[in-house]
All heavy atoms as TSV, in Angstrom:
chain	resi	resn	atom	element	x	y	z
A	1	MET	N	N	-46.407	-78.879	6.699
A	1	MET	CA	C	-45.737	-79.558	5.623
A	1	MET	C	C	-45.781	-78.661	4.389
A	1	MET	O	O	-46.817	-78.122	4.030
A	1	MET	CB	C	-46.449	-80.889	5.351
A	1	MET	CG	C	-45.844	-81.674	4.251
A	1	MET	SD	S	-46.623	-83.274	4.018
A	1	MET	CE	C	-46.234	-84.037	5.558
A	2	LYS	N	N	-44.643	-78.535	3.742
A	2	LYS	CA	C	-44.541	-77.667	2.581
A	2	LYS	C	C	-44.850	-78.433	1.302
A	2	LYS	O	O	-44.678	-79.646	1.230
A	2	LYS	CB	C	-43.138	-77.083	2.494
A	2	LYS	CG	C	-42.801	-76.157	3.643
A	2	LYS	CD	C	-41.463	-75.524	3.436
A	2	LYS	CE	C	-41.156	-74.571	4.583
A	2	LYS	NZ	N	-39.874	-73.895	4.392
A	3	ALA	N	N	-45.297	-77.708	0.295
A	3	ALA	CA	C	-45.632	-78.321	-0.988
A	3	ALA	C	C	-44.401	-78.952	-1.627
A	3	ALA	O	O	-44.499	-79.994	-2.272
A	3	ALA	CB	C	-46.247	-77.284	-1.909
A	4	SER	N	N	-43.242	-78.344	-1.439
A	4	SER	CA	C	-42.022	-78.907	-2.018
A	4	SER	C	C	-41.688	-80.262	-1.387
A	4	SER	O	O	-41.208	-81.165	-2.075
A	4	SER	CB	C	-40.847	-77.947	-1.840
A	4	SER	OG	O	-40.625	-77.681	-0.470
A	5	GLU	N	N	-41.951	-80.413	-0.110
A	5	GLU	CA	C	-41.733	-81.697	0.564
A	5	GLU	C	C	-42.695	-82.749	0.020
A	5	GLU	O	O	-42.325	-83.909	-0.154
A	5	GLU	CB	C	-41.948	-81.557	2.067
A	5	GLU	CG	C	-40.959	-80.669	2.778
A	5	GLU	CD	C	-41.325	-80.432	4.230
A	5	GLU	OE1	O	-42.364	-80.939	4.695
A	5	GLU	OE2	O	-40.564	-79.729	4.907
A	6	ILE	N	N	-43.913	-82.345	-0.238
A	6	ILE	CA	C	-44.937	-83.274	-0.719
A	6	ILE	C	C	-44.600	-83.746	-2.126
A	6	ILE	O	O	-44.752	-84.922	-2.449
A	6	ILE	CB	C	-46.329	-82.607	-0.664
A	6	ILE	CG1	C	-46.730	-82.413	0.794
A	6	ILE	CG2	C	-47.371	-83.430	-1.396
A	6	ILE	CD1	C	-47.993	-81.628	0.999
A	7	ARG	N	N	-44.106	-82.833	-2.977
A	7	ARG	CA	C	-43.791	-83.205	-4.354
A	7	ARG	C	C	-42.639	-84.199	-4.440
A	7	ARG	O	O	-42.512	-84.926	-5.416
A	7	ARG	CB	C	-43.479	-81.962	-5.169
A	7	ARG	CG	C	-44.721	-81.160	-5.472
A	7	ARG	CD	C	-44.487	-80.120	-6.551
A	7	ARG	NE	N	-45.723	-79.396	-6.812
A	7	ARG	CZ	C	-46.008	-78.201	-6.303
A	7	ARG	NH1	N	-45.142	-77.598	-5.514
A	7	ARG	NH2	N	-47.152	-77.608	-6.584
A	8	GLU	N	N	-41.791	-84.241	-3.420
A	8	GLU	CA	C	-40.661	-85.164	-3.405
A	8	GLU	C	C	-41.068	-86.577	-2.996
A	8	GLU	O	O	-40.313	-87.510	-3.219
A	8	GLU	CB	C	-39.574	-84.647	-2.459
A	8	GLU	CG	C	-38.932	-83.353	-2.923
A	8	GLU	CD	C	-38.008	-82.764	-1.887
A	8	GLU	OE1	O	-37.893	-83.328	-0.789
A	8	GLU	OE2	O	-37.400	-81.709	-2.184
A	9	MET	N	N	-42.239	-86.727	-2.427
A	9	MET	CA	C	-42.700	-88.030	-1.947
A	9	MET	C	C	-43.243	-88.877	-3.100
A	9	MET	O	O	-43.730	-88.343	-4.093
A	9	MET	CB	C	-43.794	-87.854	-0.895
A	9	MET	CG	C	-43.376	-87.107	0.336
A	9	MET	SD	S	-44.784	-86.771	1.391
A	9	MET	CE	C	-44.438	-87.866	2.730
A	10	SER	N	N	-43.164	-90.191	-2.926
A	10	SER	CA	C	-43.738	-91.095	-3.925
A	10	SER	C	C	-45.251	-91.188	-3.712
A	10	SER	O	O	-45.776	-90.742	-2.694
A	10	SER	CB	C	-43.107	-92.483	-3.811
A	10	SER	OG	O	-43.530	-93.107	-2.620
A	11	VAL	N	N	-45.928	-91.795	-4.673
A	11	VAL	CA	C	-47.384	-91.920	-4.604
A	11	VAL	C	C	-47.787	-92.777	-3.404
A	11	VAL	O	O	-48.761	-92.454	-2.699
A	11	VAL	CB	C	-47.933	-92.512	-5.925
A	11	VAL	CG1	C	-49.420	-92.783	-5.815
A	11	VAL	CG2	C	-47.658	-91.567	-7.074
A	12	ASP	N	N	-47.045	-93.847	-3.135
A	12	ASP	CA	C	-47.357	-94.698	-1.986
A	12	ASP	C	C	-47.195	-93.946	-0.673
A	12	ASP	O	O	-48.030	-94.069	0.231
A	12	ASP	CB	C	-46.458	-95.941	-1.981
A	12	ASP	CG	C	-46.777	-96.878	-3.124
A	12	ASP	OD1	O	-47.936	-96.869	-3.591
A	12	ASP	OD2	O	-45.873	-97.618	-3.548
A	13	GLU	N	N	-46.131	-93.161	-0.575
A	13	GLU	CA	C	-45.920	-92.364	0.632
A	13	GLU	C	C	-47.027	-91.326	0.805
A	13	GLU	O	O	-47.488	-91.081	1.924
A	13	GLU	CB	C	-44.565	-91.653	0.568
A	13	GLU	CG	C	-43.370	-92.563	0.671
A	13	GLU	CD	C	-42.059	-91.840	0.451
A	13	GLU	OE1	O	-42.038	-90.826	-0.284
A	13	GLU	OE2	O	-41.056	-92.292	1.015
A	14	LEU	N	N	-47.442	-90.743	-0.305
A	14	LEU	CA	C	-48.526	-89.752	-0.246
A	14	LEU	C	C	-49.826	-90.380	0.232
A	14	LEU	O	O	-50.549	-89.792	1.040
A	14	LEU	CB	C	-48.727	-89.096	-1.610
A	14	LEU	CG	C	-47.641	-88.118	-2.056
A	14	LEU	CD1	C	-47.888	-87.690	-3.486
A	14	LEU	CD2	C	-47.579	-86.917	-1.141
A	15	ASN	N	N	-50.124	-91.567	-0.259
A	15	ASN	CA	C	-51.349	-92.248	0.167
A	15	ASN	C	C	-51.302	-92.599	1.651
A	15	ASN	O	O	-52.305	-92.458	2.361
A	15	ASN	CB	C	-51.586	-93.504	-0.674
A	15	ASN	CG	C	-52.098	-93.163	-2.049
A	15	ASN	OD1	O	-52.857	-92.217	-2.214
A	15	ASN	ND2	N	-51.677	-93.920	-3.036
A	16	GLU	N	N	-50.141	-93.031	2.142
A	16	GLU	CA	C	-49.999	-93.337	3.569
A	16	GLU	C	C	-50.166	-92.074	4.409
A	16	GLU	O	O	-50.845	-92.078	5.440
A	16	GLU	CB	C	-48.636	-93.961	3.840
A	16	GLU	CG	C	-48.471	-95.356	3.303
A	16	GLU	CD	C	-47.064	-95.892	3.475
A	16	GLU	OE1	O	-46.289	-95.322	4.268
A	16	GLU	OE2	O	-46.740	-96.888	2.803
A	17	LYS	N	N	-49.544	-90.988	3.966
A	17	LYS	CA	C	-49.633	-89.727	4.694
A	17	LYS	C	C	-51.070	-89.201	4.683
A	17	LYS	O	O	-51.558	-88.683	5.696
A	17	LYS	CB	C	-48.684	-88.704	4.055
A	17	LYS	CG	C	-48.551	-87.433	4.815
A	17	LYS	CD	C	-47.820	-87.644	6.118
A	17	LYS	CE	C	-47.586	-86.327	6.804
A	17	LYS	NZ	N	-47.029	-86.476	8.141
A	18	LEU	N	N	-51.754	-89.361	3.560
A	18	LEU	CA	C	-53.147	-88.924	3.457
A	18	LEU	C	C	-54.026	-89.682	4.448
A	18	LEU	O	O	-54.859	-89.091	5.141
A	18	LEU	CB	C	-53.658	-89.120	2.032
A	18	LEU	CG	C	-55.077	-88.672	1.731
A	18	LEU	CD1	C	-55.222	-87.169	1.964
A	18	LEU	CD2	C	-55.449	-89.021	0.311
A	19	THR	N	N	-53.809	-90.973	4.547
A	19	THR	CA	C	-54.577	-91.788	5.492
A	19	THR	C	C	-54.328	-91.346	6.928
A	19	THR	O	O	-55.270	-91.188	7.708
A	19	THR	CB	C	-54.200	-93.276	5.335
A	19	THR	OG1	O	-54.430	-93.661	3.977
A	19	THR	CG2	C	-55.034	-94.147	6.246
A	20	SER	N	N	-53.065	-91.116	7.263
A	20	SER	CA	C	-52.756	-90.715	8.638
A	20	SER	C	C	-53.315	-89.328	8.953
A	20	SER	O	O	-53.793	-89.078	10.067
A	20	SER	CB	C	-51.251	-90.754	8.892
A	20	SER	OG	O	-50.591	-89.754	8.145
A	21	LEU	N	N	-53.290	-88.417	7.976
A	21	LEU	CA	C	-53.845	-87.081	8.204
A	21	LEU	C	C	-55.363	-87.122	8.362
A	21	LEU	O	O	-55.923	-86.374	9.171
A	21	LEU	CB	C	-53.455	-86.140	7.069
A	21	LEU	CG	C	-52.014	-85.646	7.078
A	21	LEU	CD1	C	-51.708	-84.874	5.809
A	21	LEU	CD2	C	-51.740	-84.790	8.300
A	22	LYS	N	N	-56.018	-87.987	7.600
A	22	LYS	CA	C	-57.472	-88.117	7.751
A	22	LYS	C	C	-57.827	-88.661	9.129
A	22	LYS	O	O	-58.801	-88.221	9.745
A	22	LYS	CB	C	-58.043	-89.018	6.653
A	22	LYS	CG	C	-58.129	-88.326	5.312
A	22	LYS	CD	C	-58.801	-89.214	4.287
A	22	LYS	CE	C	-58.980	-88.507	2.967
A	22	LYS	NZ	N	-59.677	-89.343	1.990
A	23	GLU	N	N	-57.028	-89.609	9.629
A	23	GLU	CA	C	-57.257	-90.129	10.977
A	23	GLU	C	C	-57.034	-89.046	12.020
A	23	GLU	O	O	-57.799	-88.920	12.989
A	23	GLU	CB	C	-56.334	-91.312	11.241
A	23	GLU	CG	C	-56.683	-92.556	10.451
A	23	GLU	CD	C	-55.642	-93.648	10.575
A	23	GLU	OE1	O	-54.626	-93.457	11.279
A	23	GLU	OE2	O	-55.842	-94.708	9.954
A	24	GLU	N	N	-55.990	-88.233	11.817
A	24	GLU	CA	C	-55.718	-87.145	12.752
A	24	GLU	C	C	-56.843	-86.114	12.727
A	24	GLU	O	O	-57.263	-85.617	13.778
A	24	GLU	CB	C	-54.393	-86.471	12.392
A	24	GLU	CG	C	-54.008	-85.365	13.342
A	24	GLU	CD	C	-52.695	-84.681	13.004
A	24	GLU	OE1	O	-52.002	-85.136	12.076
A	24	GLU	OE2	O	-52.380	-83.682	13.669
A	25	LEU	N	N	-57.357	-85.811	11.543
A	25	LEU	CA	C	-58.457	-84.856	11.429
A	25	LEU	C	C	-59.694	-85.366	12.155
A	25	LEU	O	O	-60.379	-84.611	12.852
A	25	LEU	CB	C	-58.780	-84.582	9.956
A	25	LEU	CG	C	-59.885	-83.573	9.682
A	25	LEU	CD1	C	-59.519	-82.207	10.245
A	25	LEU	CD2	C	-60.147	-83.480	8.188
A	26	PHE	N	N	-59.969	-86.658	12.023
A	26	PHE	CA	C	-61.101	-87.247	12.732
A	26	PHE	C	C	-60.928	-87.092	14.242
A	26	PHE	O	O	-61.857	-86.695	14.952
A	26	PHE	CB	C	-61.240	-88.732	12.366
A	26	PHE	CG	C	-62.327	-89.437	13.124
A	26	PHE	CD1	C	-63.646	-89.284	12.751
A	26	PHE	CD2	C	-62.030	-90.240	14.214
A	26	PHE	CE1	C	-64.657	-89.927	13.459
A	26	PHE	CE2	C	-63.024	-90.877	14.926
A	26	PHE	CZ	C	-64.347	-90.722	14.547
A	27	ALA	N	N	-59.725	-87.385	14.729
A	27	ALA	CA	C	-59.461	-87.267	16.166
A	27	ALA	C	C	-59.592	-85.819	16.634
A	27	ALA	O	O	-60.147	-85.550	17.711
A	27	ALA	CB	C	-58.065	-87.807	16.483
A	28	LEU	N	N	-59.105	-84.892	15.823
A	28	LEU	CA	C	-59.204	-83.474	16.180
A	28	LEU	C	C	-60.656	-83.012	16.217
A	28	LEU	O	O	-61.051	-82.258	17.108
A	28	LEU	CB	C	-58.406	-82.620	15.193
A	28	LEU	CG	C	-56.890	-82.733	15.286
A	28	LEU	CD1	C	-56.236	-82.002	14.121
A	28	LEU	CD2	C	-56.383	-82.190	16.607
A	29	ARG	N	N	-61.447	-83.459	15.258
A	29	ARG	CA	C	-62.865	-83.088	15.259
A	29	ARG	C	C	-63.584	-83.657	16.475
A	29	ARG	O	O	-64.454	-83.022	17.053
A	29	ARG	CB	C	-63.540	-83.585	13.985
A	29	ARG	CG	C	-63.215	-82.769	12.778
A	29	ARG	CD	C	-63.967	-83.273	11.576
A	29	ARG	NE	N	-63.738	-82.424	10.422
A	29	ARG	CZ	C	-63.899	-82.829	9.173
A	29	ARG	NH1	N	-64.301	-84.055	8.911
A	29	ARG	NH2	N	-63.672	-82.014	8.176
A	30	PHE	N	N	-63.221	-84.860	16.838
A	30	PHE	CA	C	-63.812	-85.487	18.020
A	30	PHE	C	C	-63.447	-84.690	19.272
A	30	PHE	O	O	-64.304	-84.421	20.124
A	30	PHE	CB	C	-63.328	-86.933	18.145
A	30	PHE	CG	C	-64.045	-87.726	19.182
A	30	PHE	CD1	C	-65.286	-88.282	18.905
A	30	PHE	CD2	C	-63.496	-87.911	20.434
A	30	PHE	CE1	C	-65.961	-89.013	19.864
A	30	PHE	CE2	C	-64.155	-88.638	21.398
A	30	PHE	CZ	C	-65.392	-89.190	21.120
A	31	GLN	N	N	-62.178	-84.297	19.384
A	31	GLN	CA	C	-61.745	-83.496	20.536
A	31	GLN	C	C	-62.463	-82.152	20.569
A	31	GLN	O	O	-62.812	-81.660	21.634
A	31	GLN	CB	C	-60.235	-83.266	20.488
A	31	GLN	CG	C	-59.416	-84.496	20.777
A	31	GLN	CD	C	-57.939	-84.250	20.619
A	31	GLN	OE1	O	-57.508	-83.135	20.318
A	31	GLN	NE2	N	-57.145	-85.291	20.815
A	32	LEU	N	N	-62.672	-81.562	19.395
A	32	LEU	CA	C	-63.375	-80.281	19.323
A	32	LEU	C	C	-64.815	-80.423	19.809
A	32	LEU	O	O	-65.327	-79.563	20.526
A	32	LEU	CB	C	-63.353	-79.760	17.884
A	32	LEU	CG	C	-64.008	-78.409	17.633
A	32	LEU	CD1	C	-63.239	-77.300	18.347
A	32	LEU	CD2	C	-64.087	-78.122	16.146
A	33	ALA	N	N	-65.439	-81.533	19.445
A	33	ALA	CA	C	-66.833	-81.744	19.823
A	33	ALA	C	C	-67.011	-81.894	21.324
A	33	ALA	O	O	-68.038	-81.490	21.868
A	33	ALA	CB	C	-67.378	-82.974	19.105
A	34	ILE	N	N	-66.023	-82.466	21.999
A	34	ILE	CA	C	-66.149	-82.665	23.446
A	34	ILE	C	C	-65.337	-81.637	24.238
A	34	ILE	O	O	-65.062	-81.817	25.415
A	34	ILE	CB	C	-65.769	-84.101	23.861
A	34	ILE	CG1	C	-64.352	-84.439	23.458
A	34	ILE	CG2	C	-66.739	-85.089	23.289
A	34	ILE	CD1	C	-63.870	-85.792	23.974
A	35	ASN	N	N	-64.957	-80.552	23.548
A	35	ASN	CA	C	-64.266	-79.420	24.176
A	35	ASN	C	C	-62.949	-79.792	24.837
A	35	ASN	O	O	-62.622	-79.282	25.904
A	35	ASN	CB	C	-65.188	-78.710	25.178
A	35	ASN	CG	C	-66.354	-78.046	24.523
A	35	ASN	OD1	O	-66.230	-77.531	23.416
A	35	ASN	ND2	N	-67.507	-78.081	25.169
A	36	GLN	N	N	-62.176	-80.662	24.220
A	36	GLN	CA	C	-60.857	-81.008	24.747
A	36	GLN	C	C	-59.742	-80.557	23.814
A	36	GLN	O	O	-58.577	-80.842	24.062
A	36	GLN	CB	C	-60.744	-82.516	24.958
A	36	GLN	CG	C	-61.555	-83.025	26.116
A	36	GLN	CD	C	-61.293	-84.494	26.376
A	36	GLN	OE1	O	-60.716	-85.188	25.558
A	36	GLN	NE2	N	-61.729	-84.963	27.529
A	37	LEU	N	N	-60.071	-79.858	22.748
A	37	LEU	CA	C	-59.070	-79.437	21.773
A	37	LEU	C	C	-58.398	-78.155	22.249
A	37	LEU	O	O	-59.054	-77.151	22.501
A	37	LEU	CB	C	-59.723	-79.217	20.408
A	37	LEU	CG	C	-58.784	-78.886	19.258
A	37	LEU	CD1	C	-57.786	-80.010	19.041
A	37	LEU	CD2	C	-59.577	-78.646	17.999
A	38	ASP	N	N	-57.076	-78.211	22.404
A	38	ASP	CA	C	-56.323	-77.048	22.867
A	38	ASP	C	C	-55.917	-76.133	21.709
A	38	ASP	O	O	-56.055	-74.924	21.785
A	38	ASP	CB	C	-55.062	-77.497	23.613
A	38	ASP	CG	C	-55.392	-78.248	24.891
A	38	ASP	OD1	O	-56.437	-77.945	25.504
A	38	ASP	OD2	O	-54.609	-79.137	25.264
A	39	ASN	N	N	-55.407	-76.728	20.636
A	39	ASN	CA	C	-54.900	-75.952	19.516
A	39	ASN	C	C	-55.856	-76.066	18.338
A	39	ASN	O	O	-55.752	-76.975	17.523
A	39	ASN	CB	C	-53.499	-76.466	19.138
A	39	ASN	CG	C	-52.846	-75.636	18.070
A	39	ASN	OD1	O	-53.367	-74.602	17.676
A	39	ASN	ND2	N	-51.711	-76.092	17.592
A	40	THR	N	N	-56.780	-75.121	18.235
A	40	THR	CA	C	-57.771	-75.179	17.160
A	40	THR	C	C	-57.154	-74.880	15.803
A	40	THR	O	O	-57.709	-75.265	14.775
A	40	THR	CB	C	-58.929	-74.203	17.423
A	40	THR	OG1	O	-58.383	-72.890	17.590
A	40	THR	CG2	C	-59.695	-74.595	18.662
A	41	ALA	N	N	-56.021	-74.230	15.759
A	41	ALA	CA	C	-55.354	-73.934	14.488
A	41	ALA	C	C	-54.861	-75.206	13.812
A	41	ALA	O	O	-54.656	-75.228	12.593
A	41	ALA	CB	C	-54.193	-72.982	14.715
A	42	ARG	N	N	-54.680	-76.262	14.574
A	42	ARG	CA	C	-54.212	-77.527	14.010
A	42	ARG	C	C	-55.243	-78.100	13.028
A	42	ARG	O	O	-54.864	-78.738	12.048
A	42	ARG	CB	C	-53.921	-78.526	15.135
A	42	ARG	CG	C	-53.345	-79.822	14.680
A	42	ARG	CD	C	-51.931	-79.676	14.157
A	42	ARG	NE	N	-51.478	-80.948	13.635
A	42	ARG	CZ	C	-50.797	-81.100	12.514
A	42	ARG	NH1	N	-50.426	-80.051	11.819
A	42	ARG	NH2	N	-50.444	-82.287	12.088
A	43	LEU	N	N	-56.533	-77.852	13.278
A	43	LEU	CA	C	-57.582	-78.305	12.358
A	43	LEU	C	C	-57.350	-77.736	10.961
A	43	LEU	O	O	-57.377	-78.462	9.966
A	43	LEU	CB	C	-58.963	-77.867	12.855
A	43	LEU	CG	C	-59.635	-78.726	13.906
A	43	LEU	CD1	C	-60.849	-78.009	14.458
A	43	LEU	CD2	C	-60.025	-80.058	13.330
A	44	LYS	N	N	-57.125	-76.444	10.885
A	44	LYS	CA	C	-56.921	-75.779	9.610
A	44	LYS	C	C	-55.648	-76.282	8.931
A	44	LYS	O	O	-55.640	-76.514	7.721
A	44	LYS	CB	C	-56.846	-74.267	9.826
A	44	LYS	CG	C	-56.761	-73.466	8.562
A	44	LYS	CD	C	-56.795	-71.977	8.855
A	44	LYS	CE	C	-56.728	-71.173	7.586
A	44	LYS	NZ	N	-56.754	-69.735	7.841
A	45	ALA	N	N	-54.600	-76.482	9.698
A	45	ALA	CA	C	-53.335	-76.951	9.134
A	45	ALA	C	C	-53.466	-78.356	8.553
A	45	ALA	O	O	-52.946	-78.637	7.463
A	45	ALA	CB	C	-52.246	-76.926	10.207
A	46	VAL	N	N	-54.178	-79.224	9.255
A	46	VAL	CA	C	-54.361	-80.593	8.770
A	46	VAL	C	C	-55.201	-80.601	7.503
A	46	VAL	O	O	-54.895	-81.311	6.543
A	46	VAL	CB	C	-54.988	-81.485	9.865
A	46	VAL	CG1	C	-55.402	-82.833	9.318
A	46	VAL	CG2	C	-54.017	-81.671	11.020
A	47	LYS	N	N	-56.248	-79.781	7.459
A	47	LYS	CA	C	-57.080	-79.700	6.259
A	47	LYS	C	C	-56.268	-79.220	5.055
A	47	LYS	O	O	-56.420	-79.733	3.943
A	47	LYS	CB	C	-58.260	-78.756	6.491
A	47	LYS	CG	C	-59.334	-79.331	7.379
A	47	LYS	CD	C	-60.453	-78.316	7.555
A	47	LYS	CE	C	-61.505	-78.802	8.509
A	47	LYS	NZ	N	-62.581	-77.808	8.687
A	48	LYS	N	N	-55.405	-78.238	5.278
A	48	LYS	CA	C	-54.581	-77.725	4.180
A	48	LYS	C	C	-53.582	-78.772	3.714
A	48	LYS	O	O	-53.311	-78.892	2.514
A	48	LYS	CB	C	-53.854	-76.452	4.607
A	48	LYS	CG	C	-54.750	-75.246	4.618
A	48	LYS	CD	C	-53.955	-73.983	4.815
A	48	LYS	CE	C	-54.863	-72.793	4.650
A	48	LYS	NZ	N	-54.131	-71.549	4.460
A	49	ASP	N	N	-53.006	-79.528	4.651
A	49	ASP	CA	C	-52.074	-80.595	4.276
A	49	ASP	C	C	-52.780	-81.660	3.446
A	49	ASP	O	O	-52.222	-82.171	2.470
A	49	ASP	CB	C	-51.437	-81.224	5.517
A	49	ASP	CG	C	-50.370	-80.335	6.145
A	49	ASP	OD1	O	-49.906	-79.387	5.472
A	49	ASP	OD2	O	-49.992	-80.598	7.300
A	50	ILE	N	N	-54.004	-81.999	3.833
A	50	ILE	CA	C	-54.781	-82.978	3.064
A	50	ILE	C	C	-55.019	-82.453	1.649
A	50	ILE	O	O	-54.854	-83.185	0.669
A	50	ILE	CB	C	-56.116	-83.302	3.778
A	50	ILE	CG1	C	-55.844	-84.119	5.048
A	50	ILE	CG2	C	-57.066	-84.053	2.850
A	50	ILE	CD1	C	-57.058	-84.324	5.922
A	51	ALA	N	N	-55.366	-81.190	1.526
A	51	ALA	CA	C	-55.611	-80.594	0.211
A	51	ALA	C	C	-54.333	-80.594	-0.629
A	51	ALA	O	O	-54.377	-80.883	-1.832
A	51	ALA	CB	C	-56.148	-79.183	0.372
A	52	ARG	N	N	-53.205	-80.279	-0.017
A	52	ARG	CA	C	-51.933	-80.282	-0.751
A	52	ARG	C	C	-51.601	-81.674	-1.267
A	52	ARG	O	O	-51.144	-81.835	-2.400
A	52	ARG	CB	C	-50.811	-79.790	0.152
A	52	ARG	CG	C	-50.814	-78.307	0.386
A	52	ARG	CD	C	-49.579	-77.870	1.168
A	52	ARG	NE	N	-49.699	-76.485	1.544
A	52	ARG	CZ	C	-49.894	-76.052	2.796
A	52	ARG	NH1	N	-49.964	-76.910	3.794
A	52	ARG	NH2	N	-50.003	-74.775	3.055
A	53	ILE	N	N	-51.821	-82.676	-0.437
A	53	ILE	CA	C	-51.517	-84.049	-0.838
A	53	ILE	C	C	-52.451	-84.493	-1.959
A	53	ILE	O	O	-52.016	-85.104	-2.940
A	53	ILE	CB	C	-51.586	-84.995	0.370
A	53	ILE	CG1	C	-50.394	-84.734	1.292
A	53	ILE	CG2	C	-51.607	-86.449	-0.077
A	53	ILE	CD1	C	-50.400	-85.511	2.575
A	54	LYS	N	N	-53.732	-84.176	-1.844
A	54	LYS	CA	C	-54.677	-84.550	-2.898
A	54	LYS	C	C	-54.318	-83.863	-4.212
A	54	LYS	O	O	-54.418	-84.467	-5.288
A	54	LYS	CB	C	-56.104	-84.198	-2.488
A	54	LYS	CG	C	-56.689	-85.154	-1.485
A	54	LYS	CD	C	-58.149	-84.835	-1.234
A	54	LYS	CE	C	-58.788	-85.895	-0.361
A	54	LYS	NZ	N	-60.230	-85.643	-0.186
A	55	THR	N	N	-53.888	-82.621	-4.154
A	55	THR	CA	C	-53.478	-81.896	-5.351
A	55	THR	C	C	-52.261	-82.562	-5.983
A	55	THR	O	O	-52.202	-82.750	-7.197
A	55	THR	CB	C	-53.161	-80.426	-5.010
A	55	THR	OG1	O	-54.330	-79.820	-4.462
A	55	THR	CG2	C	-52.702	-79.659	-6.242
A	56	SER	N	N	-51.300	-82.927	-5.173
A	56	SER	CA	C	-50.100	-83.575	-5.675
A	56	SER	C	C	-50.416	-84.934	-6.293
A	56	SER	O	O	-49.857	-85.302	-7.334
A	56	SER	CB	C	-49.085	-83.726	-4.544
A	56	SER	OG	O	-47.901	-84.294	-5.012
A	57	LEU	N	N	-51.320	-85.683	-5.665
A	57	LEU	CA	C	-51.731	-86.968	-6.221
A	57	LEU	C	C	-52.413	-86.778	-7.576
A	57	LEU	O	O	-52.190	-87.557	-8.513
A	57	LEU	CB	C	-52.666	-87.703	-5.255
A	57	LEU	CG	C	-52.013	-88.340	-4.039
A	57	LEU	CD1	C	-53.066	-88.819	-3.057
A	57	LEU	CD2	C	-51.114	-89.487	-4.456
A	58	ARG	N	N	-53.229	-85.760	-7.689
A	58	ARG	CA	C	-53.915	-85.489	-8.955
A	58	ARG	C	C	-52.912	-85.080	-10.031
A	58	ARG	O	O	-53.027	-85.499	-11.185
A	58	ARG	CB	C	-54.965	-84.391	-8.747
A	58	ARG	CG	C	-55.726	-84.019	-9.986
A	58	ARG	CD	C	-56.608	-85.143	-10.483
A	58	ARG	NE	N	-57.343	-84.685	-11.654
A	58	ARG	CZ	C	-57.723	-85.456	-12.635
A	58	ARG	NH1	N	-57.481	-86.759	-12.595
A	58	ARG	NH2	N	-58.375	-84.964	-13.659
A	59	GLU	N	N	-51.910	-84.283	-9.666
A	59	GLU	CA	C	-50.875	-83.902	-10.625
A	59	GLU	C	C	-50.131	-85.136	-11.130
A	59	GLU	O	O	-49.840	-85.246	-12.324
A	59	GLU	CB	C	-49.883	-82.934	-9.980
A	59	GLU	CG	C	-50.423	-81.542	-9.762
A	59	GLU	CD	C	-49.461	-80.668	-8.968
A	59	GLU	OE1	O	-48.420	-81.174	-8.489
A	59	GLU	OE2	O	-49.756	-79.477	-8.822
A	60	ALA	N	N	-49.827	-86.050	-10.223
A	60	ALA	CA	C	-49.131	-87.279	-10.609
A	60	ALA	C	C	-50.009	-88.126	-11.523
A	60	ALA	O	O	-49.520	-88.732	-12.490
A	60	ALA	CB	C	-48.736	-88.067	-9.368
A	61	GLU	N	N	-51.303	-88.162	-11.240
A	61	GLU	CA	C	-52.239	-88.927	-12.066
A	61	GLU	C	C	-52.307	-88.353	-13.477
A	61	GLU	O	O	-52.287	-89.095	-14.463
A	61	GLU	CB	C	-53.625	-88.895	-11.419
A	61	GLU	CG	C	-54.687	-89.651	-12.158
A	61	GLU	CD	C	-56.048	-89.522	-11.512
A	61	GLU	OE1	O	-56.115	-89.363	-10.278
A	61	GLU	OE2	O	-57.050	-89.560	-12.256
A	62	LEU	N	N	-52.370	-87.037	-13.576
A	62	LEU	CA	C	-52.431	-86.399	-14.890
A	62	LEU	C	C	-51.128	-86.575	-15.659
A	62	LEU	O	O	-51.135	-86.744	-16.878
A	62	LEU	CB	C	-52.767	-84.917	-14.745
A	62	LEU	CG	C	-54.177	-84.597	-14.269
A	62	LEU	CD1	C	-54.342	-83.109	-14.038
A	62	LEU	CD2	C	-55.210	-85.102	-15.252
A	63	ALA	N	N	-50.004	-86.536	-14.959
A	63	ALA	CA	C	-48.713	-86.750	-15.606
A	63	ALA	C	C	-48.580	-88.163	-16.134
A	63	ALA	O	O	-47.977	-88.389	-17.179
A	63	ALA	CB	C	-47.592	-86.424	-14.616
A	64	ALA	N	N	-49.165	-89.127	-15.425
A	64	ALA	CA	C	-49.103	-90.518	-15.852
A	64	ALA	C	C	-49.956	-90.753	-17.095
A	64	ALA	O	O	-49.653	-91.636	-17.897
A	64	ALA	CB	C	-49.551	-91.419	-14.725
A	65	GLN	N	N	-50.998	-89.973	-17.279
A	65	GLN	CA	C	-51.878	-90.148	-18.429
A	65	GLN	C	C	-51.228	-89.654	-19.719
A	65	GLN	O	O	-51.562	-90.116	-20.794
A	65	GLN	CB	C	-53.187	-89.389	-18.224
A	65	GLN	CG	C	-54.106	-90.040	-17.221
A	65	GLN	CD	C	-55.403	-89.260	-17.051
A	65	GLN	OE1	O	-55.573	-88.194	-17.616
A	65	GLN	NE2	N	-56.305	-89.791	-16.246
A	66	GLN	N	N	-50.313	-88.730	-19.592
A	66	GLN	CA	C	-49.697	-88.148	-20.799
A	66	GLN	C	C	-48.574	-88.994	-21.334
A	66	GLN	O	O	-47.995	-89.797	-20.869
A	66	GLN	CB	C	-49.175	-86.752	-20.512
A	66	GLN	CG	C	-50.288	-85.792	-20.265
A	66	GLN	CD	C	-49.781	-84.383	-19.977
A	66	GLN	OE1	O	-48.593	-84.182	-19.833
A	66	GLN	NE2	N	-50.692	-83.441	-19.908
């Protein structure tokens, strides 16, 4: 997911996407622990997407304060 796509989303959509990504990260970590994870690069991608969404949410929060 690109940062430009994330910036176009509303705050509610971002929160929903953040929740789903956190659930996916949990599932991926579980698969990694029991050696069933095929694509280990997906862990890094999901973590980066979570960070991008959190950054965008923080930007929106700061913009609302001004």
